[in-house]
C-alpha angles and dihedrals in degrees: 000000000000090000091050092053091045090053092045097052096071090052090050091051091047091047093050091047090052093048094048091045088063102032099163094046091048092050092049089049090053095050094088091051092045093052093042096048092042090052092049093050093045093046094049091046091054091047093048091047093049091047092050092047093047093048090051091050094046090047088053092050089046125242088232093051133102119200122201120193131183113232113241115230118236094228142353094269092056090047091053091050091051092047090054086068107023131036089214129237113324145156086273088069090047092053093044092054093043093051100040108034118081125214099033111146098183138349140178136188118232131215116187130190132184105219119225093210139008137188128249086046120236134194090211128084111298113252120246118248110228125190116200142146120269091258088068087091092054095044093052096036091236122177132201128226091192139012125354143286121259121267135232089253090056089049093051093053093041092239115198095239133122145182119224129219115234096257093042091053092049094047096046105033104018119213098327119107108281102202111102095019124117129232125191116220110191100313099336126092115216126190116226110233099167147010123218125226116252111281128220119246136196139183112251138159094231126102099230105057092043094044096073130037100210093199095052102050141102111221117204135166112284094237090049092056094042095049105031100042126063119222112213112233088006091166088066102034125079115275087226125009102207148014127208119205132184117196122212119264111276094027115118105242092196092055091045090051089055090056091047091049091051092052093049092047088056096047093042093043093235092297091145092223096138141054130215116208122193112192091202091057090042089055093052092048091049091049091053091049092049091048091055090046091050093050092051093048092047090052091051091048089046090058089055091050091048090053088049091051092051088050090053091050092050095049092045091052089051089048091053090055092047093050100039092117090049090051091051092051092049091050091047093056094050110281113147127223088254089057092053092047090050091049096055094037088054091053092049092049091047089056089050093046094049092043089048094051092049089045091053090053090048091048091050091049091045092052090052091050091049091049091050099044102032097033092232122147111244129184121189105208131192089241092058091050092047092048094048093045093045092051092050092052090046091052090051091052095046097047094039095058098076097049090045092051090048090053092048093051094057114118107245095221094047090044092054090051092048114116 
């Protein structure tokens, strides 16, 4: 091993000297590798960032959870048409699921309002008022940064208390401690007893995750919301607008969701006025989408690397022609074909290594720019760097073999005479 390194060092020095003797040509040769490696690093950082964000969001929703949402009608006419078939989501649905579906660990109805006014006033979007049972915190694995969550006793007596999401607290009360303060929602004063930790978010095509901004909400006991707040056109609207379920560990949430969907289809007479979201299924769908995206991006980056490899081959073939006399002299004084192959392979790999290092830096910078301008989450991992760098070195080896073999096959006498 020591002898191999000792024999390789002269080739490395010669290769570096050759690259720095033709700086512009070397840089142009590296461009394909730089763009290819940079694209690979940036693409993998975007994929890793999206995966991390999605995992955080799915973890927040709960992989064992099932989320049912009532579909909101576009206008009153549509709502009347739906009500002619379906009574809408109600406590009857909640009881039917609770009594007929096995393996449910906890569940809570949800009643949501969009306030028309709040105090203290805010120039930001008004928070949603959400009425749920106390187990809502357990079902959704929520945590508090201050105060406490409301109790079952407070729910039974419709206590005027609430817990604020992180954004709602900041918009309404600023940076002062929120616990103990009062907020007025429409005509009802609620005392703040707790503040939730910031919640993750993600862009999805499903109704449930997008239906409720968990940071910008006011959470109150279900009975408080049902009894103290008036729902306009309540005879047409759903009695409740959502149900959260958590299945027991070991129970298949996807299979359970199929049973829940069948029960609701029966009670709603196939009106299609609800959605059932299963975070576990959502995660699998997102993973499949990201896999396809990753394959496409890798193929695009691979084309750049292929172009870079062809560039290396071209420049190495030109180098062989330029240095034919030098090759002949080396062979005449005792250099073997293996020495010539190693010399030109070393130069090709050095171009790949240097292009790869610059490409990694460009990819890291590009991922930061994307995160800043597009607002996407990006994570540059060691694995992405290792993959990009390894591919660049491999490309250098593959496309350096042919020029190196051509150089080694030159006849020493003819090479010395070459002008």
